[in-house]
Every structure is written in structure tokens, then in C-alpha cells.
C-alpha positions as CSV (number, residue, x, y, z in Angstrom):
1,X,-5.7,-18.6,23.4
2,X,-3.2,-16.6,25.5
3,X,-1.0,-16.0,22.4
4,X,-4.0,-14.8,20.4
5,X,-5.1,-12.5,23.3
6,X,-1.6,-11.0,23.4
7,X,-1.6,-10.5,19.6
8,X,-5.0,-8.8,19.8
9,X,-3.7,-6.5,22.6
10,X,-0.6,-5.6,20.6
11,X,-2.7,-4.8,17.5
12,X,-5.1,-2.6,19.6
13,X,-2.1,-0.8,21.2
14,X,-0.6,-0.2,17.7
15,X,-3.9,1.1,16.4
16,X,-4.3,3.4,19.4
17,X,-0.7,4.8,18.9
18,X,-1.4,5.2,15.2
19,X,-4.6,7.1,15.8
20,X,-2.9,9.3,18.4
21,X,-0.1,10.1,15.8
22,X,-2.7,11.1,13.2
23,X,-4.6,13.1,15.8
24,X,-1.5,15.1,16.6
25,X,-0.5,15.6,12.9
26,X,-3.1,14.5,10.4
27,X,-0.6,14.8,7.4
28,X,2.2,12.8,9.0
29,X,3.1,10.6,6.0
30,X,4.7,7.7,8.0
31,X,1.5,7.4,10.1
32,X,-0.7,7.6,7.0
33,X,1.3,4.9,5.4
34,X,1.0,2.7,8.6
35,X,-2.7,3.4,8.5
36,X,-3.0,2.2,4.9
37,X,-1.1,-1.0,5.9
38,X,-3.4,-1.5,8.9
39,X,-6.4,-1.1,6.7
40,X,-5.1,-3.6,4.2
41,X,-4.3,-6.1,6.9
42,X,-7.8,-5.8,8.3
43,X,-9.3,-6.5,4.9
44,X,-10.3,-2.9,4.2
45,X,-8.7,-3.0,0.8
46,X,-10.7,-0.2,-0.8
47,X,-9.9,2.2,2.1
48,X,-6.3,1.2,2.0
49,X,-6.2,2.0,-1.7
50,X,-7.8,5.3,-1.1
51,X,-5.2,6.1,1.6
52,X,-2.3,5.1,-0.6
53,X,-3.7,7.1,-3.5
54,X,-3.8,10.2,-1.3
55,X,-0.3,9.5,-0.1
56,X,1.0,9.1,-3.6
57,X,-0.6,12.4,-4.5
58,X,1.0,14.0,-1.4
59,X,4.4,12.5,-2.0
60,X,4.8,12.1,-5.8
61,X,7.5,9.8,-6.8
62,X,7.7,7.9,-3.5
63,X,8.5,4.4,-4.6
64,X,7.6,3.0,-1.1
65,X,4.0,4.1,-1.6
66,X,3.6,3.0,-5.2
67,X,4.5,-0.6,-4.9
68,X,1.9,-1.5,-2.2
69,X,-0.6,0.6,-4.1
70,X,0.0,-1.4,-7.3
71,X,-0.1,-4.7,-5.4
72,X,-3.5,-3.8,-3.9
73,X,-4.7,-2.9,-7.3
74,X,-3.7,-6.3,-8.5
75,X,-5.4,-7.9,-5.5
76,X,-8.7,-6.1,-6.3
77,X,-8.5,-7.2,-10.0
78,X,-7.5,-3.8,-11.3
79,X,-4.5,-4.9,-13.3
80,X,-4.5,-1.9,-15.7
81,X,-4.2,0.5,-12.7
82,X,-1.5,-1.8,-11.3
83,X,0.4,-1.9,-14.6
84,X,0.3,1.9,-14.9
85,X,1.7,2.4,-11.4
86,X,4.3,-0.4,-11.9
87,X,5.4,1.1,-15.2
88,X,6.1,4.4,-13.4
89,X,8.1,2.4,-10.8
90,X,10.1,0.6,-13.6
91,X,10.8,4.0,-15.2
92,X,12.1,5.5,-12.0
93,X,14.1,2.4,-11.0
94,X,14.8,0.4,-14.2
95,X,17.3,-1.9,-12.5
96,X,14.8,-3.0,-9.8
97,X,13.9,-6.6,-10.8
98,X,11.0,-6.7,-8.3
99,X,9.3,-3.8,-10.0
100,X,9.9,-5.4,-13.4
101,X,8.5,-8.7,-12.2
102,X,5.4,-7.2,-10.7
103,X,4.9,-5.1,-13.8
104,X,5.1,-8.2,-16.0
105,X,2.6,-10.0,-13.8
106,X,0.1,-7.1,-14.0
107,X,0.5,-6.9,-17.8
108,X,-0.2,-10.6,-18.0
109,X,-3.2,-10.3,-15.6
110,X,-4.5,-7.5,-17.8
111,X,-3.8,-9.5,-20.9
112,X,-1.7,-6.7,-22.4
113,X,1.5,-8.6,-22.8
């Protein structure tokens, strides 16, 4: 119980720091990325996707944003959206095997292989 209480306190402190960062600078990309991760961790997948889509629009070509977005699309049974994002990743970094693997999985999930 004590360990759980400490984890809860740490999460609350992290959330408070994140909110303070966003209050000071609403378009601070690292804080927005952390917010999307926080939302996904809390099970707010739709909000996390919305946040990552906004980030992807604000920072086009950012591979660090696109992979979690694609994974959340797959998690919410949107494999065609995932495959589209992953294809862009593969095109930008063709030697990245993780991107190719995830793209293949999304295509299979979408039955487009």
C-alpha cells in the first residue's frame, strides 16, 4: 500500500508539473508530447490521439510523434490510419526495422497485405 501511495503521489506531482509547463507555454512541444503520453497511460486514448495529431501537424516529419500515434491507431482498431502513418515513417527512415515491422503488422491488421 505504501508503494502504491508513493506511485500515486509521483504521478500527481508529474501531472502538476506538466500542467504548469503547459500553463506557462501552451505550445511547448515536449510538454504536449508528455501530456499525450499521460493521457494514453490513463486510458484516455482518444484524447491522446487528438493530442498527437495536433503535435504531428505542429511538427511535421517528427518521427518521435508519428510512431506513438500509429501505435495508438492500431490499439483503437484503426489499422488503415496506422498503416498510413507508418508508411510515412518507413519512407523517411527506410532502414528502421521497427518502423517496417509495425507497418507490416498494421497492413496485416487492415488485411491489405
